[in-house]
C-alpha positions as CSV (number, residue, x, y, z in Angstrom):
1,M,-268.1,-120.0,-47.0
2,H,-266.6,-121.9,-49.9
3,V,-265.3,-120.6,-53.2
4,F,-264.8,-122.0,-56.7
5,F,-261.8,-120.3,-58.3
6,E,-259.2,-120.4,-61.1
7,D,-255.5,-120.9,-60.2
8,D,-252.7,-121.3,-62.7
9,G,-255.1,-122.4,-65.5
10,A,-256.9,-125.0,-63.3
11,F,-260.2,-124.8,-61.5
12,K,-260.2,-125.5,-57.8
13,A,-262.6,-125.4,-54.8
14,G,-261.9,-124.7,-51.2
15,T,-263.0,-123.2,-47.9
16,V,-262.4,-119.5,-47.1
17,L,-260.3,-119.0,-44.0
18,A,-259.9,-115.2,-44.4
19,D,-261.5,-112.7,-46.7
20,N,-259.5,-109.5,-47.2
21,D,-261.4,-107.8,-50.0
22,T,-258.7,-108.1,-52.6
23,S,-257.4,-111.5,-51.6
24,L,-258.5,-114.6,-49.7
25,Q,-256.9,-117.3,-47.6
26,V,-258.3,-120.6,-48.8
27,E,-257.9,-124.2,-47.7
28,V,-258.3,-126.4,-50.8
29,I,-259.5,-130.0,-50.9
30,S,-256.0,-131.4,-50.5
31,G,-255.6,-129.5,-47.2
32,K,-253.1,-127.1,-48.7
33,R,-253.6,-123.4,-47.9
34,L,-253.5,-120.8,-50.7
35,K,-253.6,-117.1,-51.0
36,I,-255.6,-116.1,-54.0
37,K,-256.8,-112.9,-55.6
38,A,-260.4,-112.0,-55.2
39,A,-260.6,-111.4,-58.9
40,N,-259.9,-115.2,-59.5
41,V,-263.0,-116.3,-57.5
42,L,-265.8,-117.4,-59.9
43,L,-268.4,-118.7,-57.3
44,R,-269.1,-118.3,-53.7
45,F,-271.3,-120.9,-52.1
46,D,-272.3,-122.2,-48.6
47,G,-272.7,-125.8,-49.6
48,P,-272.2,-128.6,-50.3
49,A,-268.5,-129.3,-49.3
50,P,-266.0,-128.2,-51.9
51,S,-265.0,-131.8,-52.7
52,I,-268.5,-132.8,-53.3
53,M,-269.3,-129.8,-55.3
54,L,-266.3,-130.2,-57.6
55,A,-267.0,-133.9,-58.1
56,D,-270.6,-133.2,-59.0
57,A,-269.5,-130.4,-61.4
58,Q,-267.2,-132.8,-63.2
59,T,-269.9,-135.4,-63.6
60,I,-272.4,-132.8,-64.9
61,A,-269.8,-131.2,-67.3
62,A,-269.1,-134.6,-68.9
63,G,-272.8,-134.7,-70.1
64,I,-272.8,-131.2,-71.6
65,E,-272.3,-131.0,-75.4
66,P,-270.1,-128.1,-76.4
67,D,-271.7,-127.9,-79.9
68,F,-275.1,-127.2,-78.3
69,L,-273.6,-124.6,-76.0
70,W,-271.9,-122.9,-79.0
71,E,-275.2,-122.8,-80.9
72,V,-277.1,-121.1,-78.0
73,S,-274.4,-118.8,-76.7
74,G,-274.8,-116.1,-79.4
75,D,-272.1,-113.8,-80.8
76,A,-271.7,-111.5,-77.8
77,E,-269.3,-112.0,-74.9
78,F,-270.9,-113.7,-71.9
79,G,-270.2,-114.9,-68.4
80,F,-270.3,-118.6,-67.6
81,A,-273.0,-118.0,-64.9
82,E,-275.3,-116.3,-67.4
83,L,-275.0,-119.2,-69.8
84,A,-275.6,-121.6,-66.9
85,K,-278.8,-119.9,-66.0
86,E,-280.1,-120.1,-69.6
87,Y,-278.9,-123.6,-70.1
88,F,-280.6,-125.0,-67.0
89,G,-283.6,-122.8,-67.3
90,R,-283.3,-121.6,-63.7
91,M,-280.8,-120.3,-61.2
92,P,-278.2,-123.0,-61.3
93,A,-276.8,-124.9,-58.3
94,P,-273.1,-124.2,-57.5
95,S,-272.2,-127.6,-59.0
96,E,-274.2,-126.8,-62.2
97,A,-272.6,-123.4,-62.7
98,A,-269.2,-124.8,-62.0
99,A,-269.9,-127.5,-64.6
100,L,-270.6,-124.9,-67.3
101,A,-267.3,-123.2,-66.4
102,L,-265.5,-126.5,-66.7
103,R,-267.0,-127.3,-70.0
104,L,-266.4,-123.9,-71.5
105,H,-262.8,-124.0,-70.4
106,A,-262.3,-127.5,-71.8
107,S,-263.7,-126.4,-75.2
108,P,-261.2,-123.9,-76.6
109,M,-262.2,-124.9,-80.2
110,H,-265.7,-123.6,-79.5
111,F,-265.1,-120.7,-77.1
112,Y,-262.4,-118.1,-76.7
113,K,-261.6,-117.0,-73.1
114,K,-262.0,-113.3,-72.7
115,G,-261.3,-113.0,-69.0
116,N,-262.0,-114.7,-65.6
117,G,-265.2,-116.6,-66.2
118,R,-266.0,-114.8,-69.4
119,Y,-266.1,-116.3,-72.9
120,R,-267.1,-115.7,-76.5
121,A,-268.2,-118.2,-79.1
122,A,-265.7,-118.8,-81.9
123,P,-266.7,-117.6,-85.4
124,V,-268.2,-120.1,-87.7
125,E,-265.1,-120.2,-90.0
126,A,-262.7,-120.6,-87.1
127,L,-264.8,-123.5,-85.6
128,Q,-265.0,-125.2,-89.0
129,A,-261.2,-124.9,-89.4
130,A,-260.6,-126.2,-85.9
131,R,-262.9,-129.2,-86.5
132,A,-261.0,-129.9,-89.8
133,G,-257.8,-129.8,-87.8
134,V,-259.1,-132.2,-85.2
135,E,-260.3,-134.6,-87.9
136,R,-256.9,-134.3,-89.7
137,K,-255.1,-135.1,-86.4
138,R,-257.4,-138.1,-85.9
139,R,-256.6,-139.5,-89.4
140,E,-252.9,-138.8,-88.9
141,T,-253.0,-140.7,-85.6
142,E,-254.6,-143.6,-87.3
143,E,-252.1,-143.5,-90.2
144,V,-249.2,-143.4,-87.8
145,A,-250.5,-146.4,-85.9
146,A,-251.1,-148.3,-89.2
147,Y,-247.6,-147.5,-90.4
148,A,-246.0,-148.5,-87.1
149,A,-247.9,-151.8,-87.2
150,E,-246.5,-152.6,-90.6
151,L,-243.0,-151.7,-89.6
152,L,-243.3,-153.9,-86.5
153,A,-244.3,-156.7,-88.9
154,H,-241.1,-155.9,-90.9
155,R,-243.1,-154.6,-93.9
156,L,-242.2,-151.3,-95.5
157,P,-245.4,-149.2,-96.0
158,S,-245.7,-148.1,-99.6
159,A,-245.9,-144.5,-98.6
160,F,-242.3,-144.8,-97.1
161,R,-240.6,-145.5,-100.4
162,D,-240.5,-141.9,-101.6
163,K,-239.5,-140.7,-98.2
164,L,-236.6,-143.1,-97.6
165,P,-233.8,-140.5,-98.2
166,M,-235.4,-138.2,-95.6
167,L,-235.9,-141.1,-93.1
168,L,-232.4,-142.4,-93.5
169,Y,-230.4,-139.3,-93.7
170,K,-232.3,-136.3,-92.3
171,P,-235.5,-137.3,-90.5
172,D,-238.3,-134.7,-90.4
173,K,-239.7,-135.0,-86.9
174,L,-243.1,-133.7,-87.9
175,A,-243.6,-136.1,-90.8
176,L,-246.0,-138.9,-90.3
177,E,-243.5,-141.5,-91.5
178,T,-240.9,-140.3,-89.0
179,R,-243.4,-140.4,-86.1
180,A,-244.5,-143.9,-87.1
181,L,-240.9,-145.1,-87.3
182,T,-240.1,-143.5,-83.9
183,N,-243.2,-145.2,-82.3
184,A,-242.3,-148.6,-83.9
185,C,-238.7,-148.3,-82.7
186,E,-239.8,-147.5,-79.2
187,T,-242.1,-150.5,-79.1
188,A,-239.5,-152.8,-80.6
189,R,-236.6,-151.2,-78.7
190,T,-234.4,-150.9,-81.7
191,H,-232.7,-148.3,-83.9
192,P,-234.5,-146.7,-86.9
193,L,-231.7,-147.9,-89.3
194,A,-231.9,-151.5,-88.0
195,L,-235.7,-151.5,-88.3
196,L,-235.7,-150.0,-91.8
197,A,-233.1,-152.6,-92.9
198,A,-235.3,-155.4,-91.4
199,C,-238.1,-154.0,-93.6
200,G,-236.0,-154.3,-96.8
201,A,-235.5,-150.5,-97.1
202,I,-231.8,-150.9,-97.5
203,P,-231.1,-153.5,-100.1
204,S,-227.5,-152.4,-100.7
205,T,-225.2,-151.3,-97.9
206,H,-222.9,-149.6,-100.4
207,D,-225.8,-147.6,-101.8
208,Y,-226.8,-146.6,-98.3
209,H,-223.5,-144.9,-97.7
210,F,-223.2,-143.5,-101.3
211,N,-226.7,-142.1,-101.3
212,R,-226.1,-140.3,-98.0
213,F,-223.4,-138.4,-99.8
214,L,-225.7,-137.7,-102.8
215,F,-228.4,-136.6,-100.4
216,E,-226.1,-134.0,-98.9
217,A,-223.9,-132.9,-101.8
218,F,-226.2,-133.5,-104.8
219,P,-229.8,-133.0,-103.6
220,R,-230.9,-132.4,-107.3
221,G,-229.1,-135.5,-108.6
222,T,-225.9,-136.0,-110.5
223,G,-227.2,-135.4,-114.0
224,F,-226.0,-132.4,-116.0
225,P,-228.3,-129.7,-117.4
226,V,-228.5,-129.5,-121.1
227,V,-226.0,-126.8,-122.4
228,D,-224.9,-125.7,-125.8
229,E,-221.5,-126.9,-127.1
230,P,-218.7,-124.7,-125.9
231,P,-217.4,-122.2,-128.3
232,A,-214.8,-123.2,-130.9
233,I,-211.2,-123.3,-129.7
234,P,-209.1,-120.7,-131.4
235,D,-206.6,-121.8,-134.0
236,L,-203.5,-123.0,-132.3
237,P,-200.2,-124.2,-133.8
238,L,-199.5,-128.0,-133.8
239,A,-196.6,-129.0,-131.6
240,A,-193.8,-131.0,-133.2
241,V,-193.9,-133.7,-130.5
242,R,-195.1,-137.2,-129.8
243,A,-196.8,-136.9,-126.4
244,F,-197.8,-139.7,-124.1
245,S,-199.8,-139.8,-120.8
246,I,-199.3,-141.9,-117.7
247,D,-202.5,-142.8,-115.8
248,D,-204.3,-145.8,-114.3
249,A,-206.6,-147.8,-116.4
250,S,-209.8,-146.2,-115.2
251,T,-208.8,-142.6,-116.0
252,T,-211.0,-140.8,-118.6
253,E,-210.1,-137.2,-117.6
254,I,-206.6,-137.3,-119.0
255,D,-205.3,-133.8,-118.3
256,D,-201.6,-134.2,-118.4
257,A,-199.1,-135.7,-120.8
258,F,-195.3,-135.6,-121.5
259,S,-193.0,-135.4,-124.5
260,V,-189.3,-135.6,-125.1
261,R,-187.5,-134.0,-128.1
262,H,-183.8,-133.8,-129.0
263,L,-182.6,-130.4,-129.8
264,A,-179.9,-129.4,-132.3
265,N,-177.6,-128.2,-129.5
266,G,-177.5,-131.7,-127.9
267,N,-180.0,-130.8,-125.1
268,L,-183.5,-132.2,-124.6
269,E,-186.7,-130.4,-124.6
270,I,-189.2,-132.0,-122.2
271,G,-192.8,-131.0,-122.6
272,I,-195.4,-131.1,-119.8
273,H,-198.7,-130.7,-121.5
274,I,-201.9,-129.9,-119.7
275,A,-205.4,-130.1,-121.2
276,A,-206.8,-126.6,-121.9
277,P,-210.6,-126.4,-121.4
278,A,-210.2,-122.8,-120.3
279,L,-209.7,-121.9,-123.9
280,A,-213.4,-122.5,-124.5
281,I,-215.0,-122.4,-121.0
282,A,-215.3,-118.7,-120.2
283,R,-216.1,-117.2,-116.8
284,G,-219.8,-117.0,-116.4
285,S,-220.7,-119.3,-119.2
286,P,-223.2,-122.2,-118.7
287,L,-220.4,-124.7,-118.6
288,D,-218.5,-122.6,-116.2
289,A,-221.6,-122.6,-114.0
290,I,-221.7,-126.4,-114.0
291,A,-218.0,-126.6,-113.0
292,R,-218.4,-123.8,-110.5
293,A,-221.3,-125.7,-108.8
294,R,-219.4,-129.1,-108.6
295,L,-215.9,-127.6,-108.1
296,S,-214.2,-131.0,-108.5
297,T,-214.6,-134.6,-109.7
298,V,-215.7,-136.9,-106.9
299,Y,-213.6,-140.0,-106.5
300,M,-214.4,-143.2,-104.7
301,P,-213.7,-146.9,-105.2
302,G,-215.6,-148.2,-108.3
303,R,-217.3,-144.9,-109.1
304,K,-216.7,-141.2,-109.8
305,I,-218.8,-138.1,-110.4
306,T,-217.2,-135.9,-113.0
307,M,-216.9,-132.1,-112.7
308,L,-217.7,-131.7,-116.4
309,P,-220.1,-133.5,-118.7
310,E,-218.6,-136.5,-120.6
311,A,-218.9,-134.8,-124.0
312,V,-216.8,-131.8,-122.7
313,I,-214.3,-134.2,-121.2
314,H,-214.1,-136.1,-124.5
315,R,-213.4,-132.9,-126.3
316,F,-210.5,-131.8,-124.1
317,T,-209.0,-135.0,-122.7
318,L,-205.5,-135.9,-124.0
319,A,-206.6,-139.2,-125.6
320,A,-204.3,-141.2,-127.8
321,G,-204.7,-140.5,-131.5
322,T,-206.0,-136.9,-131.0
323,E,-204.5,-133.5,-131.2
324,P,-206.2,-131.6,-128.4
325,A,-205.6,-128.1,-127.2
326,A,-203.1,-127.9,-124.4
327,L,-201.1,-125.5,-122.2
328,S,-197.5,-126.7,-122.4
329,L,-194.5,-126.0,-120.2
330,Y,-191.3,-126.8,-122.2
331,V,-188.2,-127.4,-120.1
332,E,-184.9,-127.5,-121.9
333,T,-182.5,-129.7,-120.0
334,T,-179.0,-131.1,-120.4
335,H,-178.6,-134.8,-121.0
336,D,-178.1,-135.2,-117.2
337,G,-181.4,-133.4,-116.4
338,D,-180.2,-130.0,-115.4
339,V,-182.7,-127.3,-116.3
340,V,-181.4,-124.7,-118.8
341,R,-184.5,-122.7,-119.6
342,Q,-188.3,-123.1,-119.9
343,S,-191.3,-121.5,-121.6
344,T,-195.0,-121.8,-121.8
345,K,-197.3,-121.8,-124.8
346,A,-200.8,-122.8,-125.9
347,E,-201.0,-125.2,-128.8
348,R,-202.4,-128.4,-130.1
349,V,-200.5,-131.5,-129.0
350,P,-200.4,-134.8,-130.9
351,I,-201.0,-137.6,-128.3
352,A,-199.3,-140.8,-129.4
353,A,-200.1,-143.1,-126.5
354,N,-201.9,-143.3,-123.2
355,L,-199.6,-145.4,-121.0
356,R,-201.2,-147.3,-118.1
357,L,-199.5,-147.4,-114.7
358,D,-199.9,-151.2,-114.3
359,A,-198.3,-151.8,-117.7
360,I,-195.2,-149.6,-117.5
361,S,-191.9,-151.2,-116.7
362,E,-189.6,-149.2,-114.4
363,C,-186.5,-150.2,-116.3
364,F,-186.2,-146.5,-117.1
365,A,-184.7,-146.1,-113.6
366,S,-181.7,-148.2,-114.6
367,D,-179.3,-148.2,-117.6
368,A,-180.6,-148.6,-121.1
369,S,-180.9,-152.1,-122.5
370,P,-181.8,-153.4,-126.0
371,S,-184.8,-155.2,-124.4
372,D,-186.3,-152.0,-123.0
373,P,-190.0,-151.6,-124.1
374,E,-191.2,-148.6,-126.1
375,W,-191.1,-145.2,-124.5
376,S,-188.3,-146.3,-122.1
377,D,-185.9,-143.6,-123.5
378,E,-188.5,-140.9,-123.0
379,L,-189.3,-142.1,-119.5
380,R,-185.5,-142.2,-118.7
381,A,-185.2,-138.6,-119.7
382,L,-188.2,-137.6,-117.5
383,W,-186.6,-139.7,-114.7
384,R,-183.3,-137.8,-114.9
385,L,-185.2,-134.5,-114.7
386,A,-187.4,-135.7,-111.9
387,R,-184.4,-136.6,-109.8
388,K,-182.8,-133.2,-110.4
389,L,-186.0,-131.5,-109.4
390,E,-186.3,-133.5,-106.2
391,E,-182.7,-132.7,-105.4
392,G,-183.4,-129.0,-106.0
393,R,-186.4,-129.0,-103.7
394,G,-184.5,-130.7,-101.0
395,K,-187.6,-132.6,-99.9
396,A,-187.3,-136.3,-100.2
397,D,-190.5,-138.4,-100.4
398,I,-191.8,-139.9,-97.2
399,A,-192.1,-143.6,-97.7
400,R,-195.7,-144.6,-97.5
401,V,-198.2,-146.9,-99.2
402,D,-201.3,-145.8,-101.1
403,Y,-203.9,-148.3,-102.3
404,N,-205.8,-148.7,-105.5
405,F,-209.4,-150.1,-105.2
406,M,-210.9,-151.9,-108.1
407,V,-214.5,-153.0,-108.0
408,D,-216.1,-155.5,-110.3
409,W,-219.7,-154.5,-110.1
410,D,-220.8,-157.6,-112.1
411,A,-219.6,-160.0,-109.4
412,P,-222.5,-161.2,-107.2
413,P,-224.0,-160.4,-104.8
414,D,-223.0,-156.7,-104.7
415,G,-219.6,-156.4,-106.4
416,H,-216.1,-157.8,-105.7
417,V,-213.3,-155.5,-104.5
418,T,-209.5,-155.9,-105.2
419,I,-207.2,-153.7,-103.1
420,V,-203.7,-153.3,-104.5
421,P,-200.9,-151.6,-102.6
422,R,-199.1,-148.8,-104.4
423,P,-195.9,-147.8,-102.7
424,R,-195.3,-144.0,-102.9
425,G,-191.8,-143.0,-103.9
426,S,-191.4,-145.7,-106.5
427,P,-189.6,-144.4,-109.6
428,L,-192.7,-144.1,-111.7
429,D,-194.7,-142.4,-108.9
430,K,-191.8,-140.0,-108.2
431,L,-191.4,-139.2,-111.9
432,V,-195.0,-138.1,-112.3
433,A,-195.1,-136.3,-108.9
434,E,-192.0,-134.3,-109.5
435,L,-193.1,-133.1,-112.9
436,M,-196.5,-132.1,-111.6
437,I,-194.9,-130.2,-108.7
438,H,-192.6,-128.5,-111.2
439,V,-195.3,-127.4,-113.6
440,N,-197.5,-126.0,-110.8
441,S,-194.6,-124.2,-109.1
442,S,-193.4,-122.8,-112.4
443,W,-196.7,-121.5,-113.5
444,G,-197.2,-120.1,-110.0
445,K,-194.2,-118.0,-110.6
446,V,-195.5,-116.9,-114.0
447,V,-198.7,-115.6,-112.3
448,V,-196.7,-114.0,-109.5
449,D,-194.4,-112.2,-111.9
450,A,-197.4,-110.9,-113.9
451,R,-199.0,-109.6,-110.6
452,V,-202.1,-111.5,-111.4
453,P,-204.1,-113.2,-108.6
454,G,-204.5,-117.0,-108.5
455,L,-205.5,-119.9,-106.3
456,Y,-202.5,-121.3,-104.5
457,R,-202.0,-124.4,-102.3
458,I,-199.8,-123.4,-99.4
459,Q,-198.4,-125.1,-96.3
460,Q,-197.0,-123.3,-93.3
461,T,-196.4,-124.8,-89.8
462,G,-197.8,-128.1,-91.0
463,K,-201.2,-126.7,-92.1
464,V,-202.3,-126.9,-95.7
465,R,-204.8,-124.4,-97.0
466,M,-205.8,-122.4,-100.1
467,S,-204.8,-118.8,-100.6
468,T,-205.0,-116.1,-103.3
469,K,-201.5,-115.0,-102.2
470,P,-198.3,-116.8,-103.4
471,E,-197.0,-118.1,-100.1
472,P,-194.5,-121.0,-99.7
473,H,-195.5,-124.7,-99.6
474,Q,-193.1,-125.8,-97.0
475,G,-193.9,-129.5,-97.4
476,L,-193.0,-129.5,-101.0
477,G,-190.1,-127.0,-100.6
478,V,-191.4,-124.5,-103.3
479,A,-191.9,-120.8,-103.1
480,Q,-195.4,-121.0,-104.5
481,Y,-197.7,-123.9,-105.7
482,L,-200.4,-123.0,-108.1
483,W,-202.9,-125.7,-108.7
484,A,-203.1,-125.7,-112.5
485,S,-202.3,-129.3,-113.7
486,S,-205.9,-130.8,-113.5
487,P,-208.3,-128.4,-115.1
488,L,-210.7,-131.2,-116.2
489,R,-211.0,-132.4,-112.6
490,R,-210.6,-129.3,-110.3
491,Y,-212.2,-125.9,-110.6
492,S,-209.3,-124.2,-109.0
493,D,-207.1,-125.4,-111.8
494,L,-209.6,-124.2,-114.4
495,V,-209.6,-120.8,-112.8
496,N,-205.8,-120.6,-112.7
497,Q,-205.6,-121.7,-116.3
498,R,-207.7,-118.8,-117.4
499,Q,-205.3,-116.5,-115.6
500,L,-202.3,-118.1,-117.3
501,L,-203.9,-117.9,-120.8
502,A,-204.6,-114.2,-120.3
503,I,-201.0,-113.6,-119.3
504,L,-199.8,-115.4,-122.4
505,D,-202.2,-113.4,-124.6
506,G,-201.4,-110.1,-122.9
507,A,-205.1,-109.8,-122.2
508,A,-206.9,-108.6,-119.1
509,P,-207.2,-111.5,-116.6
510,A,-210.5,-113.1,-115.8
511,Y,-210.1,-112.3,-112.1
512,V,-208.4,-109.2,-110.9
513,E,-206.9,-108.4,-107.5
514,G,-209.6,-108.2,-104.8
515,D,-212.2,-110.0,-107.0
516,A,-214.9,-111.1,-104.5
517,E,-215.8,-114.1,-106.7
518,L,-212.2,-115.4,-106.5
519,F,-212.4,-115.4,-102.7
520,A,-215.8,-117.1,-102.9
521,I,-214.4,-119.8,-105.2
522,M,-211.4,-120.4,-102.9
523,A,-213.7,-120.8,-99.8
524,D,-216.2,-123.0,-101.6
525,F,-213.6,-125.1,-103.3
526,E,-211.7,-125.8,-100.0
527,Q,-214.9,-126.8,-98.2
528,T,-216.2,-128.9,-101.1
529,Y,-212.9,-130.6,-101.8
530,S,-212.7,-131.6,-98.2
531,Q,-216.2,-133.0,-98.3
532,Y,-215.3,-135.1,-101.4
533,A,-212.1,-136.3,-99.8
534,E,-214.1,-137.4,-96.7
535,L,-216.4,-139.4,-98.9
536,Q,-213.5,-141.1,-100.6
537,S,-212.0,-142.0,-97.2
538,Q,-215.4,-143.3,-95.9
539,M,-216.0,-145.4,-99.0
540,E,-212.4,-146.8,-98.9
541,H,-213.1,-147.8,-95.2
542,Y,-216.4,-149.4,-96.3
543,W,-214.7,-151.4,-99.0
544,C,-212.0,-152.5,-96.6
545,L,-214.7,-154.0,-94.4
546,R,-216.3,-155.6,-97.5
547,W,-212.8,-157.1,-98.4
548,L,-212.5,-158.6,-94.9
549,Q,-215.9,-160.3,-95.4
550,Q,-215.2,-161.3,-99.0
551,E,-211.8,-162.9,-98.1
552,N,-213.2,-164.5,-94.9
553,V,-210.4,-162.8,-92.8
554,E,-210.6,-164.0,-89.2
555,E,-207.1,-162.8,-88.1
556,S,-204.7,-160.2,-89.4
557,E,-201.3,-158.7,-88.8
558,A,-201.4,-155.0,-87.8
559,T,-199.3,-152.1,-86.5
560,V,-200.1,-150.1,-83.3
561,V,-200.8,-146.5,-84.2
562,R,-201.5,-145.1,-80.7
563,D,-203.4,-146.3,-77.7
564,N,-205.7,-149.1,-78.9
565,L,-205.8,-148.0,-82.5
566,V,-204.2,-150.3,-85.1
567,R,-203.6,-150.2,-88.8
568,F,-204.2,-153.5,-90.7
569,D,-201.6,-155.0,-93.0
570,G,-202.3,-155.0,-96.7
571,I,-205.4,-152.7,-96.6
572,P,-205.9,-149.0,-95.5
573,L,-208.1,-150.0,-92.5
574,Y,-207.8,-148.5,-89.0
575,A,-209.7,-150.0,-86.1
576,R,-209.6,-150.1,-82.3
577,A,-208.8,-153.2,-80.3
578,P,-210.3,-152.3,-76.9
579,D,-208.7,-155.2,-75.1
580,M,-205.2,-154.4,-76.3
581,P,-202.6,-153.7,-73.6
582,A,-200.6,-150.5,-73.7
583,L,-198.0,-151.0,-76.4
584,T,-195.5,-148.6,-78.1
585,P,-196.6,-147.1,-81.4
586,G,-195.2,-149.1,-84.3
587,T,-195.4,-152.4,-82.4
588,R,-196.4,-155.3,-84.6
589,V,-199.5,-157.2,-83.3
590,R,-201.9,-159.9,-84.4
591,V,-205.6,-159.1,-84.1
592,G,-208.8,-161.0,-84.5
593,V,-211.7,-159.9,-86.7
594,G,-215.1,-160.1,-85.2
595,R,-218.6,-158.9,-86.2
596,I,-218.6,-156.5,-89.2
597,D,-221.6,-154.1,-89.5
598,L,-221.6,-152.7,-93.0
599,L,-224.4,-150.2,-92.3
600,A,-222.6,-148.7,-89.3
601,A,-219.3,-149.3,-91.1
602,T,-217.7,-150.8,-88.0
603,V,-215.6,-154.0,-87.2
604,E,-215.1,-155.6,-83.9
605,T,-211.4,-156.1,-83.4
606,R,-209.8,-158.1,-80.5
607,F,-206.1,-158.3,-79.5
608,I,-204.5,-161.7,-79.9
609,A,-200.8,-161.2,-79.3
610,A,-197.8,-158.9,-80.0
611,A,-195.8,-160.2,-83.0
């Protein structure tokens, strides 16, 4: 006796060795012995041999049209043997009955399985939908093959152009374009990025990196929604000062300026003036929503994405020849720079000049001379105060070098970069830094004394983070450090300025203790600010690689940082020299510059010799 049965979703045939009513011992065609349930047996037959029967059944099944079976099967549930008898017009042979079972099982689009050997025809609507799905898959398979063929010929299919951001930065595995790209890469044994580049999909390596950031941080684009003009600024007194700012040439969001005035008692009154957009941008207003969404201006070499619309910046920036609203900290000092007293007020400040960093002489750090340029006396007064403030903090600057990147976008083929070292701790750098530390620390104390919450930058055990509590900033040596000096560029500063203005007016603060929105702002700002800083670092790294190519640098002096990591001289570029022997950090070395991959933002560096 032989049986045709179902086992683990497959049909098999074998010879019965033992029949125990509820189970059988069967030897299948391969010679393997199985114990099967009696309920899984579909046919019992005496001949032919199981191998012959199964082979014949498969041949017969190949010639049976499932569409015809579906048409004649009716709506009721049926057994395969019943349909086989009707289909063949007689009692079917074992191989014929098995053939019907094979065909029914292989046609799930036409028939639903209802039990062992039992089926029911799919409803008309379901079958039509299934057929449409099969047709869709067939067309998709053809499209994928056609796309892959074009990619292998280094042609970018037209359908890919609108999908490039997705393909480059966050591939959708189910998309036809992604499937085609994956198939083409497997055939060509290459990486998707390399293949897309070969197809002309990445005309600018700079834009590839920049657009990755936009894809993640600005999925709706960098344009601003249309909003009404902010409300009018309240009437403010005009300060009796001539203020001036100190910024680099590309700065448009000028949110800090200084003034020096001689007092009748022989002392000096030094003003630190901060742009005051919080006077007009109220919490919950449309402009506030814009700033809240962006949280900070994004900086990178050659470009920036502002936190506020240009028209708003223009209204509040401390531009020369204007009298913008400002929040001013006045510090009365002796001629030697010792602080006597200080006060804060909101006012309009006449801006006499916007001084540029690259045009300011540092003669103010030495004795006065008749040949000193304009503003030297004022800068000298600020310098005396800065030195006293640094001495009071007890935290000397750590000598280091920052770098300014200037990109000439008009230079072919894709811009020309100039990288200029900017030593930290220079008199001019220290002057500005100390006054900013002082204004943020001083206003932090104003907020603390008023028992009003704010957003502080704190540092403890070497870790810097944001907090709504006034904890010390150990690195700066101050009891509290409220970020409030850049309200045109940082949302935390705009929030803190609202709190300060409320304190000055004796009004209720915009954010009260325990305000959930203040905590949300802090968390969002810290995460976003870190993301923006990472972009700036990545783009500076990219432009360093561009500079190496641009200047045809083949060798460079460098300093060992640790292990095989070195820091190049003259540019802020770190790279690994895998073949470098173990050397003490700080050792001067000479390295060779090899292949530069601007898409991967990597450079091959080899060790030449210790200097």
